KENUDREN-473828 format. One record per atom (N, C-alpha, C, O, CB): residue in one letter; atom name; x, y, z. Coordinates in nm, 4 decimals, padded with zeros to 6 digits. Each point is the difference from the previous one (the first is absolute). Glycine has a CB too. Layout:
// KENUDREN-473828
  resn  name        c1        c2        c3
     A    CA         X         Y         Z
...
// end
This chain:
// KENUDREN-473828
  resn  name        c1        c2        c3
     M     N   01.8733   01.1565  -01.5258
     M    CA   00.0484   00.1322   00.0341
     M     C   00.1494  -00.0084   00.0308
     M     O   00.0439  -00.0861   00.0763
     M    CB  -00.2720   00.1532   00.0131
     S     N   00.3033   00.0209  -00.1481
     S    CA   00.1439  -00.0016   00.0247
     S     C   00.0313   00.0717   00.1319
     S     O  -00.0710   00.0916   00.0414
     S    CB   00.1161  -00.0968  -00.2911
     F     N   00.0610  -00.0384   00.3128
     F    CA   00.0426   00.0573   00.1276
     F     C   00.1175   00.0925  -00.0295
     F     O   00.1153  -00.0432   00.0020
     F    CB  -00.1934  -00.1616   00.1322
     D     N   00.0494   00.3318  -00.1617
     D    CA   00.1023   00.0954  -00.0384
     D     C   00.0205   00.1048   00.1088
     D     O  -00.0512  -00.0143   00.1110
     D    CB  -00.0062  -00.0236  -00.3515
     G     N   00.1311   00.1414   00.2090
     G    CA   00.0308   00.1048   00.0964
     G     C  -00.1216   00.0761   00.0480
     G     O  -00.0044   00.0427   00.1154
     G    CB   00.2228  -00.0235  -00.2225
     I     N  -00.3173  -00.0014   00.0211
     I    CA  -00.1218   00.0724   00.0389
     I     C  -00.0769  -00.0793   00.1049
     I     O  -00.0447   00.0555   00.1004
     I    CB   00.0319   00.0509  -00.3287
     V     N  -00.0025  -00.2363   00.2046
     V    CA  -00.0705  -00.0861   00.0957
     V     C   00.0767  -00.0050   00.1325
     V     O  -00.0601   00.0057   00.1072
     V    CB  -00.0346  -00.1441  -00.2975
     T     N   00.2258   00.1278   00.1823
     T    CA   00.0829  -00.0042   00.1209
     T     C  -00.0163   00.1273   00.0818
     T     O  -00.0083  -00.0069   00.1226
     T    CB   00.1722  -00.1405  -00.2411
     K     N  -00.1688   00.2629   00.0539
     K    CA  -00.0164   00.1287   00.0698
     K     C  -00.1358   00.0071   00.0699
     K     O  -00.0084   00.0464   00.1137
     K    CB   00.1586   00.0644  -00.2828
     V     N  -00.2552  -00.1558   00.1032
     V    CA  -00.1342   00.0031   00.0595
     V     C  -00.0066  -00.0925   00.1211
     V     O  -00.0557   00.0370   00.1034
     V    CB  -00.0446   00.0148  -00.3285
     I     N   00.1566  -00.1713   00.2130
     I    CA   00.0003  -00.0942   00.1124
     I     C   00.0800   00.0570   00.1167
     I     O  -00.0412  -00.0121   00.1153
     I    CB   00.0194  -00.1815  -00.2753
     T     N   00.1356   00.2553   00.1306
     T    CA   00.0824   00.0606   00.1050
     T     C  -00.0771   00.1098   00.0732
     T     O   00.0060   00.0082   00.1226
     T    CB   00.2010  -00.0606  -00.2557
     N     N  -00.2787   00.1360   00.0598
     N    CA  -00.0789   00.1068   00.0628
     N     C  -00.1086  -00.0562   00.0909
     N     O  -00.0241   00.0535   00.1081
     N    CB   00.0695   00.0916  -00.3059
     E     N  -00.1107  -00.2520   00.1549
     E    CA  -00.1055  -00.0597   00.0821
     E     C   00.0575  -00.0657   00.1251
     E     O  -00.0596   00.0099   00.1072
     E    CB  -00.0769  -00.0470  -00.3136
     L     N   00.2509  -00.0295   00.1948
     L    CA   00.0590  -00.0673   00.1154
     L     C   00.0578   00.0987   00.1014
     L     O   00.0103  -00.0330   00.1182
     L    CB   00.0403  -00.1613  -00.2656
     E     N  -00.0126   00.3144   00.1037
     E    CA   00.0483   00.1020   00.0933
     E     C  -00.1090   00.0374   00.1013
     E     O   00.0304   00.0365   00.1135
     E    CB   00.1252   00.0516  -00.2919
     N     N  -00.2817  -00.0973   00.1371
     N    CA  -00.1105   00.0304   00.0909
     N     C  -00.0087  -00.1008   00.1146
     N     O  -00.0574   00.0312   00.1043
     N    CB  -00.0656   00.0722  -00.2956
     L     N   00.1779  -00.2217   00.1744
     L    CA  -00.0044  -00.1039   00.1032
     L     C   00.1271  -00.0055   00.0839
     L     O   00.0183  -00.0925   00.0791
     L    CB  -00.1690  -00.0365  -00.2268
     S     N   00.2372   00.2264   00.1311
     S    CA   00.1240   00.0036   00.0776
     S     C  -00.0321   00.0117   00.1487
     S     O  -00.0729   00.0903   00.0409
     S    CB   00.1950   00.0157  -00.2350
     G     N  -00.0689  -00.1955   00.2735
     G    CA  -00.0255  -00.0003   00.1436
     G     C  -00.1185  -00.0843   00.0422
     G     O  -00.0307  -00.0077   00.1190
     G    CB   00.1285   00.2303  -00.1148
     A     N  -00.1653  -00.2861  -00.0994
     A    CA  -00.1153  -00.0843   00.0330
     A     C   00.0463  -00.1279   00.0698
     A     O   00.1109  -00.0487  -00.0219
     A    CB  -00.2381   00.1421  -00.1757
     R     N   00.0388  -00.1458   00.2819
     R    CA   00.0265  -00.1248   00.0713
     R     C  -00.0710  -00.1146  -00.0720
     R     O  -00.1182   00.0100  -00.0328
     R    CB   00.1427   00.1140   00.2535
     I     N   00.0486  -00.2325  -00.2448
     I    CA  -00.0605  -00.1183  -00.0628
     I     C  -00.0703  -00.0809   00.1079
     I     O   00.0628  -00.0463   00.0952
     I    CB   00.1151   00.0399  -00.2773
     D     N  -00.3089  -00.0101   00.1664
     D    CA  -00.0804  -00.0744   00.0974
     D     C  -00.0122  -00.1470  -00.0375
     D     O   00.0196  -00.0878   00.0840
     D    CB  -00.1460   00.2965  -00.0346
     K     N   00.0943  -00.2352  -00.1744
     K    CA  -00.0240  -00.1373  -00.0443
     K     C   00.0605  -00.0221  -00.1376
     K     O   00.0132   00.0930  -00.0796
     K    CB  -00.2244  -00.1022   00.2149
     I     N   00.2475  -00.1152  -00.1616
     I    CA   00.0505  -00.0401  -00.1305
     I     C  -00.0823  -00.1200  -00.0462
     I     O  -00.0094  -00.1007   00.0702
     I    CB   00.2451   00.1866  -00.0185
     F     N  -00.2945  -00.0743  -00.1696
     F    CA  -00.0798  -00.1079  -00.0584
     F     C   00.0673  -00.0488  -00.1277
     F     O   00.0636   00.0780  -00.0709
     F    CB  -00.2762   00.0181   00.1694
     Q     N   00.1987  -00.2246  -00.1275
     Q    CA   00.0450  -00.0550  -00.1270
     Q     C  -00.1142  -00.0842  -00.0570
     Q     O  -00.0046  -00.1213   00.0205
     Q    CB   00.2500   00.1204   00.0539
     P     N  -00.3392   00.0670  -00.1475
     P    CA  -00.1157  -00.0725  -00.0514
     P     C   00.0349  -00.1052  -00.1051
     P     O  -00.0691  -00.1013  -00.0107
     P    CB  -00.0634   00.3036   00.0577
     D     N   00.2383  -00.1799  -00.1244
     D    CA   00.0493  -00.1007  -00.0929
     D     C   00.1509   00.0156  -00.0131
     D     O   00.0597   00.0871   00.0633
     D    CB  -00.2803  -00.0903  -00.1888
     K     N   00.2821  -00.0812   00.0434
     K    CA   00.1465  -00.0029  -00.0045
     K     C   00.0616   00.1235  -00.0648
     K     O   00.1198   00.0233   00.0154
     K    CB  -00.1358  -00.2689  -00.0245
     N     N  -00.0627   00.3251  -00.0628
     N    CA   00.0523   00.1176  -00.0683
     N     C  -00.0434   00.1327   00.0621
     N     O   00.0329   00.1059  -00.0533
     N    CB  -00.0316  -00.2418  -00.1513
     T     N  -00.0734   00.1324   00.3143
     T    CA  -00.0547   00.1219   00.0589
     T     C   00.0295   00.0073   00.1493
     T     O  -00.0133  -00.0982   00.0731
     T    CB  -00.1668   00.0983  -00.2464
     I     N   00.2205   00.1191   00.2164
     I    CA   00.0172   00.0287   00.1421
     I     C  -00.0749   00.1291   00.0294
     I     O   00.0126   00.0973  -00.0745
     I    CB   00.2147  -00.2150   00.0844
     I     N  -00.3041   00.1196   00.0965
     I    CA  -00.0723   00.1191   00.0420
     I     C   00.0514   00.0409   00.1375
     I     O  -00.0049  -00.0785   00.0947
     I    CB  -00.2008   00.0127  -00.2298
     L     N   00.2549   00.1890   00.1455
     L    CA   00.0476   00.0530   00.1268
     L     C  -00.1072   00.0915   00.0574
     L     O  -00.0386   00.0985  -00.0629
     L    CB   00.2805  -00.1142  -00.0120
     G     N  -00.2900  -00.0171   00.1946
     G    CA  -00.0931   00.0866   00.0707
     G     C   00.0804   00.1010   00.0794
     G     O   00.0785  -00.0378   00.0870
     G    CB  -00.2538  -00.1448  -00.0739
     M     N   00.1565   00.3118  -00.0422
     M    CA   00.0803   00.1046   00.0621
     M     C  -00.0893   00.1003   00.0730
     M     O  -00.1178   00.0155  -00.0322
     M    CB   00.2927  -00.0441  -00.1464
     Y     N  -00.1164   00.0963   00.2776
     Y    CA  -00.0725   00.0951   00.0829
     Y     C   00.0838   00.1270   00.0124
     Y     O   00.1181  -00.0065   00.0340
     Y    CB  -00.2338  -00.1809   00.0940
     L     N   00.0546   00.3033  -00.1555
     L    CA   00.0695   00.1283   00.0098
     L     C  -00.0993   00.1098   00.0330
     L     O  -00.0980   00.0197  -00.0718
     L    CB   00.2722  -00.0969  -00.0922
     N     N  -00.1491   00.1482   00.2720
     N    CA  -00.0826   00.1152   00.0412
     N     C  -00.1490  -00.0328   00.0098
     N     O  -00.0842   00.0787  -00.0433
     N    CB   00.2524   00.0684  -00.0641
     G     N  -00.2002  -00.2624   00.1638
     G    CA  -00.1393  -00.0377   00.0203
     G     C  -00.0703  -00.0549  -00.1234
     G     O  -00.1211  -00.0219   00.0029
     G    CB   00.1167   00.1934   00.1697
     I     N   00.0773  -00.1937  -00.2792
     I    CA  -00.0591  -00.0501  -00.1246
     I     C   00.0668  -00.1324  -00.0368
     I     O   00.1221  -00.0135   00.0083
     I    CB  -00.1733   00.2502  -00.0874
     N     N  -00.0302  -00.3343   00.0383
     N    CA   00.0510  -00.1286  -00.0459
     N     C   00.0187   00.0019  -00.1514
     N     O  -00.0837   00.0519  -00.0738
     N    CB  -00.0301  -00.1679   00.2665
     Y     N   00.2246   00.0586  -00.2370
     Y    CA   00.0305  -00.0105  -00.1422
     Y     C   00.0281  -00.1465  -00.0330
     Y     O   00.0386  -00.0778   00.0872
     Y    CB   00.0548   00.3149  -00.0927
     A     N  -00.1129  -00.2735  -00.1201
     A    CA   00.0346  -00.1332  -00.0479
     A     C   00.0907   00.0164  -00.1211
     A     O  -00.0411   00.0573  -00.1009
     A    CB  -00.1775  -00.1573   00.1866
     L     N   00.3416   00.0503  -00.0768
     L    CA   00.0933   00.0060  -00.1113
     L     C   00.0006  -00.1373  -00.0664
     L     O   00.0436  -00.0983   00.0599
     L    CB   00.0999   00.2775   00.0539
     N     N  -00.1918  -00.1857  -00.2375
     N    CA  -00.0111  -00.1247  -00.0734
     N     C   00.1211  -00.0127  -00.0911
     N     O   00.0208   00.0840  -00.0876
     N    CB  -00.2745  -00.0776   00.0974
     I     N   00.3340  -00.1110   00.0101
     I    CA   00.1207  -00.0238  -00.0796
     I     C  -00.0231  -00.1286  -00.0794
     I     O  -00.0178  -00.1074   00.0576
     I    CB   00.1706   00.2255   00.1130
     C     N  -00.1523  -00.1057  -00.3025
     C    CA  -00.0210  -00.1159  -00.0875
     C     C   00.1224  -00.0167  -00.0891
     C     O   00.0441   00.0963  -00.0628
     C    CB  -00.2963  -00.0630   00.0657
     I     N   00.3082  -00.1550  -00.0092
     I    CA   00.1161  -00.0253  -00.0824
     I     C  -00.0341  -00.0848  -00.1220
     I     O   00.0895  -00.0536  -00.0653
     I    CB   00.0517   00.0711   00.2689
     D     N  -00.2683  -00.0297  -00.2341
     D    CA  -00.0432  -00.0770  -00.1161
     D     C   00.0447   00.0717  -00.1276
     D     O  -00.0081   00.1226  -00.0073
     D    CB  -00.1911  -00.2144   00.1358
     S     N   00.2452   00.0190  -00.2269
     S    CA   00.0497   00.0609  -00.1231
     S     C  -00.1096   00.0555  -00.0891
     S     O   00.0287   00.0763  -00.0923
     S    CB   00.1603  -00.2316   00.1047
     R     N  -00.3132   00.1190   00.0131
     R    CA  -00.1105   00.0537  -00.0802
     R     C  -00.0442   00.1248   00.0627
     R     O  -00.0926   00.0644  -00.0493
     R    CB   00.0200  -00.2873  -00.0264
// end
């Protein structure tokens, strides 16, 4: 999947919903993945960041 302007806009819209969230925990299950445990308005979120080229 290519990372173009459409994908960037969708990701930006989703991340705006987490504005002001508090990061509770940070996990690194492997060398290419980071998971941020976040808390906002009584709801827990998990932001999965993967830098693998596949």
